[in-house]
N, C-alpha and C positions, 0 to 999 in steps of 0.2 A: 407292482411292477412299475418301474420309473419310465419317464418319458425319455424317448430318444431324441437327441438333438440333430438337426439338419445342419450341414455345412453351408453357411450362407453364401460362400463364393461359388459353390456348386449349383446352388438354386438359382443364382443369376445367370449362370452360363449355360445350363442344360435345362431341357423341357422334356417331360415324359409324354409319349404318345399313348393312345388307347391300347396298342398292342403290347405295350411294356417296353418299347425301345426308347432311346433317348435321342434328342435332336441337338445339334450344335451348330455354331456359325463358323466359318472359315477364319483362319488366321491372315495376317497381313493386309487388312483393310483399315487399319487405324491411322496411318500417316503415310507420307511419301507417295501421294496418289497421283502427282503430275507425271511421273515417269512410267506409270502403269497404263496399259492400253484400256480402252473402253471395255472390250470383251473380257479382259483379266478381271477388272473391277465389277463387271456384271456376274461373272462366274463366282467371285468370292463373296458376293452378297447373298448367294442362296444359302438355305440350311441343308444339312445332310444328316444322316443317321450316324450315331457313334458306332465305332467297331465293336464286335462282340467281345473281344478280348478286354476292352476298356470299360464295357458297361457293368461288368461285375463290381469294380471298384466305385463306379458312380452310384450303383444301386445301394452300396453301404453308406455313402455320403448323403443319400436322399431317401430316408426311410419311409416317408409320407408322401 
């Protein structure tokens, strides 16, 4: 049996939890932060769980 390769871009973006879900960061926090309010920037900095419909494709990208 050959080894399965992980997608390196997915391994940098997603983190697997103990329950089998995946965590991700919010978008729109990379630049143009002066016009965003402090509450908006604080909400964007939290991590959230990936949607169930997207987790199937992420599971294929991260086999280990």
